VOGU-3710 file (C-alpha; in Angstrom, 3 decimals, decimal comma):
1> mtevlheahe> -151,569/84,019/-75,554  -149,432/82,026/-77,704  -146,458/81,601/-74,505  -148,815/80,789/-72,226  -150,215/77,518/-74,633  -146,442/76,650/-74,801  -145,636/76,961/-71,453  -149,003/74,831/-70,403  -147,424/71,468/-70,453  -144,570/71,988/-67,917
11> raswaelffd> -144,394/68,390/-66,594  -143,424/65,049/-68,496  -146,676/62,770/-69,196  -147,061/59,865/-67,960  -146,992/58,357/-71,490  -143,501/60,382/-72,402  -142,082/58,481/-69,239  -143,508/55,107/-70,626  -141,807/56,666/-74,215  -139,084/56,929/-72,366
21> lvlvfavtqa> -139,000/52,921/-71,392  -138,068/51,900/-74,435  -134,809/54,011/-74,888  -133,798/52,314/-71,130  -133,507/49,610/-73,511  -131,957/51,479/-76,348  -129,059/52,867/-74,650  -128,282/49,178/-72,893  -128,119/47,703/-76,526  -125,932/50,397/-77,678
31> ahvafagesw> -123,882/49,803/-74,892  -123,969/45,939/-76,066  -122,017/46,953/-79,652  -118,852/48,561/-78,045  -118,710/45,567/-75,410  -118,883/42,861/-77,650  -116,427/44,107/-80,246  -114,069/45,914/-77,755  -112,264/47,366/-80,825  -111,849/51,162/-81,505
41> gavgqtvlvl> -114,524/50,312/-84,854  -117,074/49,183/-82,524  -116,402/52,014/-80,226  -117,505/54,308/-83,332  -120,177/52,388/-84,363  -121,577/52,292/-80,857  -121,865/55,958/-80,696  -123,440/56,026/-84,609  -125,955/53,693/-83,215  -126,307/56,273/-80,019
51> aimwwswvgt> -126,388/59,104/-82,501  -129,334/57,887/-84,009  -131,293/56,626/-81,230  -130,467/60,065/-79,454  -131,757/61,694/-82,604  -134,897/60,124/-82,607  -135,599/60,867/-79,177  -134,685/64,516/-79,281  -137,125/64,454/-82,676  -139,797/63,309/-80,663
61> tlavhgveds> -139,376/65,154/-77,931  -139,635/68,353/-79,730  -142,880/67,145/-81,614  -144,891/66,731/-78,635  -143,459/69,657/-76,831  -146,078/72,458/-76,232  -149,139/69,849/-76,990  -151,419/68,928/-74,157  -151,313/65,397/-72,988  -154,169/63,566/-75,068
71> ngqriflfac> -155,648/60,405/-76,518  -153,834/61,572/-80,025  -150,799/62,613/-78,288  -150,429/59,373/-76,529  -151,255/56,795/-79,733  -148,563/59,306/-81,556  -146,410/58,634/-78,366  -146,615/54,721/-78,886  -146,388/54,840/-82,203  -142,768/56,312/-82,072
81> glcmfvmait> -142,189/54,167/-78,802  -142,674/50,906/-80,943  -140,373/51,968/-83,878  -137,875/52,859/-81,709  -138,734/49,404/-79,692  -137,771/47,310/-82,928  -134,704/50,279/-83,534  -133,170/49,160/-80,161  -133,497/45,175/-80,775  -131,703/45,157/-83,779
91> aphafaghaq> -129,107/47,718/-82,713  -126,066/45,431/-81,707  -126,556/43,764/-85,147  -126,575/47,054/-87,179  -123,715/46,334/-88,994  -123,286/42,782/-89,654  -126,037/41,063/-92,171  -128,686/42,194/-94,132  -131,792/41,024/-91,944  -131,484/43,174/-88,761
101> pvllavahlv> -130,135/45,854/-90,440  -132,770/46,412/-92,765  -135,122/45,858/-89,846  -133,682/48,855/-88,106  -133,494/51,294/-90,725  -137,032/50,902/-91,920  -138,487/51,060/-88,337  -136,547/54,223/-87,990  -137,616/55,706/-91,274  -141,295/55,028/-90,575
111> lrlllwgemq> -140,217/56,869/-87,322  -138,662/59,839/-89,252  -142,069/60,065/-91,286  -144,396/59,960/-87,956  -142,032/62,797/-86,976  -141,927/65,053/-90,198  -145,982/64,435/-90,639  -146,441/65,613/-86,760  -144,318/68,950/-87,648  -145,996/69,535/-90,631
121> rkrafsqagt> -149,524/69,455/-88,483  -148,617/72,072/-86,521  -147,021/73,870/-88,893  -144,195/74,306/-86,739  -141,357/75,641/-89,543  -144,620/78,015/-90,986  -142,829/81,720/-90,099  -140,028/80,702/-92,147  -141,469/81,129/-95,258  -142,607/78,334/-97,445
131> fgswvnpftv> -139,344/77,327/-98,534  -138,267/77,245/-94,865  -141,559/75,223/-93,884  -140,545/72,334/-96,527  -136,425/72,402/-95,520  -136,018/72,029/-91,840  -134,192/69,900/-90,060  -137,095/67,196/-89,658  -137,054/66,839/-93,418  -133,089/66,744/-93,707
141> slvaavilva> -133,638/63,868/-91,050  -135,978/61,839/-93,156  -133,262/62,136/-96,197  -130,728/60,760/-93,551  -133,204/58,010/-92,663  -133,162/56,932/-96,411  -129,366/56,918/-96,361  -129,798/54,675/-93,755  -131,726/52,047/-95,655  -129,387/52,213/-98,478
151> aalapegapr> -126,655/51,353/-95,611  -128,439/48,523/-94,328  -128,169/47,154/-98,081  -124,951/47,960/-99,252  -122,472/45,313/-98,147  -121,069/45,182/-95,102  -117,757/46,668/-93,484  -116,412/50,008/-95,271  -119,655/50,723/-97,699  -121,964/50,171/-94,647
161> nalwivaval> -119,876/51,976/-92,140  -119,512/55,736/-95,005  -123,357/55,427/-95,302  -124,136/55,482/-91,652  -121,649/58,265/-90,860  -123,289/60,544/-94,006  -126,518/59,511/-92,844  -125,377/60,587/-88,943  -123,282/64,028/-90,546  -126,033/65,154/-92,233
171> mfgvpallar> -128,810/64,977/-89,327  -126,648/66,611/-86,928  -124,958/68,727/-89,211  -127,889/70,474/-91,257  -129,491/72,193/-87,948  -126,539/74,197/-87,597  -126,894/75,114/-90,879  -130,214/75,728/-90,983  -130,240/77,738/-87,474  -132,666/80,692/-88,640
181> rletvqfgam> -135,574/77,722/-89,281  -134,806/76,757/-85,398  -135,445/80,346/-84,231  -138,924/80,410/-85,180  -140,078/78,144/-83,487  -141,514/78,259/-79,835  -139,907/76,246/-76,950  -141,042/75,964/-73,409  -138,842/76,695/-71,157  -140,075/74,206/-68,315
191> hlperfalfv> -140,879/70,803/-70,082  -137,793/70,050/-72,551  -135,061/70,860/-69,482  -136,848/67,972/-67,717  -136,983/65,881/-70,737  -133,329/65,889/-71,467  -132,410/65,768/-67,684  -134,500/62,158/-67,691  -132,145/61,116/-70,555  -128,954/61,687/-68,931
201> iialgetvas> -130,487/60,199/-65,804  -130,841/56,949/-68,196  -127,473/57,023/-69,213  -126,689/57,075/-65,464  -128,506/54,181/-64,779  -126,744/52,522/-67,737  -123,436/52,044/-65,320  -125,354/51,171/-62,469  -127,345/48,315/-64,403  -123,881/47,131/-66,281
211> vgsraaeahl> -122,023/46,796/-63,275  -124,310/45,175/-60,828  -125,236/42,285/-64,201  -121,655/41,598/-64,454  -121,194/41,893/-60,612  -124,537/39,517/-60,202  -122,959/36,759/-62,614  -119,385/36,904/-61,220  -117,506/35,384/-57,795  -116,189/38,947/-56,543
221> gvtswvavvl> -113,279/39,065/-54,340  -112,488/41,552/-52,249  -111,311/44,008/-54,740  -114,031/43,638/-57,367  -115,949/44,670/-54,173  -113,982/47,734/-53,519  -114,375/48,599/-57,818  -118,015/47,936/-57,317  -118,263/50,824/-54,422  -116,028/53,271/-56,456
231> ifllgcalww> -118,138/53,122/-59,541  -121,527/53,893/-57,466  -119,540/56,410/-55,571  -118,426/57,835/-59,556  -122,013/57,452/-60,539  -122,830/59,849/-57,809  -120,469/62,079/-58,922  -120,973/62,296/-62,261  -124,885/63,165/-61,055  -124,086/65,416/-59,080
241> lyfaygfsav> -121,722/67,383/-61,571  -125,301/67,488/-63,914  -128,160/67,509/-61,505  -126,510/70,612/-58,552  -125,317/72,821/-60,786  -125,716/71,766/-64,456  -129,739/71,648/-64,602  -130,388/74,954/-62,962  -128,410/76,315/-65,296  -130,013/75,191/-68,431
251> ehslrtnqvr> -133,088/76,139/-67,070  -132,184/80,148/-66,106  -130,360/79,973/-69,807  -133,966/78,511/-71,786  -136,361/81,000/-69,332  -133,795/83,827/-70,701  -132,360/83,367/-73,748  -134,413/85,757/-76,208  -133,664/83,007/-78,835  -134,664/79,941/-77,121
261> grvvrdvlsy> -134,100/77,487/-80,219  -130,087/78,181/-79,998  -130,502/76,769/-76,542  -132,443/74,089/-77,534  -129,995/72,924/-80,344  -126,772/73,766/-79,190  -127,154/73,003/-75,398  -129,641/70,661/-75,025  -129,849/68,736/-78,746  -125,989/68,938/-79,333
271> ghmllviglv> -124,461/68,996/-75,815  -126,668/66,630/-74,372  -125,594/63,634/-76,883  -122,112/64,468/-75,922  -123,119/64,069/-71,933  -124,975/61,164/-72,948  -122,445/59,055/-74,817  -119,541/59,758/-72,288  -121,939/58,309/-69,939  -122,642/54,688/-72,007
281> lvavgasamv> -118,290/54,909/-72,418  -118,026/55,228/-68,447  -121,012/52,251/-68,509  -119,153/49,992/-70,998  -115,447/50,615/-69,152  -116,812/50,043/-65,724  -118,411/47,212/-66,272  -115,653/45,771/-67,481  -113,080/46,700/-65,067  -115,224/44,340/-62,478
291> ehptatahga> -113,975/41,104/-63,002  -110,236/41,944/-63,173  -109,830/44,816/-61,326  -106,053/44,611/-61,049  -105,091/43,977/-64,490  -103,901/46,541/-66,902  -106,262/47,690/-69,336  -106,080/46,296/-72,751  -107,695/47,338/-75,760  -109,822/50,148/-76,555
301> igyllplgat> -112,475/49,238/-73,523  -109,409/50,204/-70,905  -109,795/53,455/-72,135  -113,148/53,932/-71,989  -114,058/55,019/-68,434  -111,476/58,049/-68,246  -112,416/58,871/-72,040  -115,542/59,071/-71,194  -115,394/60,825/-67,800  -112,950/63,424/-69,738
311> lyvstflftr> -115,763/63,782/-72,148  -118,188/64,290/-69,677  -116,232/67,381/-68,118  -115,317/68,532/-70,897  -119,166/69,047/-72,406  -119,838/71,061/-69,530  -116,889/73,367/-70,571  -119,027/73,659/-74,214  -122,907/74,356/-73,134  -121,756/76,749/-70,598
321> wrmfgaatvg> -119,898/78,700/-72,956  -123,098/78,173/-75,316  -125,345/79,481/-72,134  -123,298/82,002/-70,984  -119,932/82,699/-72,636  -117,851/81,629/-70,311  -116,518/78,761/-68,965  -115,190/77,772/-65,706  -111,791/77,235/-64,989  -112,301/74,330/-62,411
331> rfvtavvlga> -113,951/72,286/-64,476  -111,456/72,929/-67,409  -108,819/72,071/-65,375  -110,466/68,926/-64,196  -111,095/67,781/-67,805  -106,992/68,246/-68,623  -106,416/66,092/-65,759  -108,653/63,310/-66,668  -107,390/63,836/-70,039  -103,790/62,788/-68,486
341> vtaaasvlpe> -105,290/60,000/-66,962  -106,772/58,262/-69,838  -103,516/58,896/-71,818  -101,920/57,054/-69,244  -104,745/54,167/-68,979  -102,615/51,769/-70,846  -99,790/51,495/-68,389  -101,985/51,404/-64,715  -104,088/48,682/-63,246  -107,792/49,484/-64,067
351> ivtlalvtai> -108,680/50,162/-60,075  -105,943/52,776/-59,780  -107,265/54,392/-63,558  -111,132/54,025/-61,345  -109,744/55,367/-58,388  -108,150/58,507/-60,108  -111,628/59,226/-61,790  -113,422/59,079/-59,167  -111,481/60,691/-56,706  -110,780/63,671/-59,216
361> vaglnayeyw> -114,846/64,101/-60,519  -115,464/63,939/-56,447  -112,912/66,273/-55,968  -114,643/68,886/-58,668  -117,528/68,459/-56,607  -116,208/69,408/-53,602  -114,587/72,402/-54,446  -117,720/73,522/-55,993  -119,695/73,137/-53,066  -117,068/75,285/-51,300
371> vvssgrpill> -116,784/77,933/-53,721  -120,589/78,301/-53,729  -121,754/77,747/-49,886  -118,913/80,128/-49,147  -119,927/83,205/-51,814  -116,871/83,050/-53,188  -116,743/84,196/-56,836  -116,271/81,755/-59,553  -113,345/81,356/-61,672  -114,222/81,910/-65,498
381> mrrtraa> -112,401/81,681/-68,584  -113,970/84,479/-71,078  -112,842/84,823/-74,803  -111,046/87,990/-75,891  -112,166/90,167/-78,311  -109,787/91,350/-80,789  -109,839/95,297/-80,815
//
């Protein structure tokens, strides 16, 4: 009977989709941090901002998972959405001044209080015992939210950055340390994969939106239009890597794994965040290429598109290993080749880098389609166990 209750809410509700609209704006705002800074420090700050946005979205998604669409759930989602909206508005200024960082940190703290209260009300961790019901990822994330408030009040520069790093590391590290807590929580196999796949769509959409906005504001020459077409084709190829085979693999793993909490933690929470970061890096790098595609890359921005594509493809090695114990040789080789292109990006015209990355990812799609359609065995990389 319990399993039926958790599988009943299989599709995303309209309220959840409305909540996701805030995430579209949040991802765009986070991308602006890297684009405005054009330095590795700005890229690092972008990753930190994306991390708390992502973890907030994951917490909200898990809090409403298994709950039938009701007025109570809708009001809860709207309250969480308001917090996320304030966080998104203030995200580009999270590391400068005090007023906007404090607003972001307080909104995040309120969101964490809402999520913590909801999980306590649902007694989600009650099977872990009295101690386990209080010491869980949602409680620790609440502590991390307090640290973010301290970061907002700290001086700009190293002190604030250090507190941000501590808070984000605490949020993401504790679920791995408290793995047994997640093993006691029941998760459905239909609703969660769809929710996380929707976030991947949001991140892919950032590439289209950022490049489209940049192109609409500029007077593009022939080479720039070639770059726009290549960027769109790259977006299609990245979509294909996830939705042609990756999404169904996640559904299958979550449906057949005896301990679904491991898949939720490693593949959905951790793995999908890496996918999203990779896609946002691609979006920032791609939008910078539109106006001057024949120029040689300079600074951190010039590396972001191939680096993001490398991270995106490499993440599939990790997620497949966590789901099935083996990664595919094709994606491993592709990740290595993309890494080589990333290393050479500083000496190549940007459009050459873009063309290489697009061709490599499209080539991987063609190879995998050929393997599957012809019925050939997929070459796997398995761990060898010591005797």
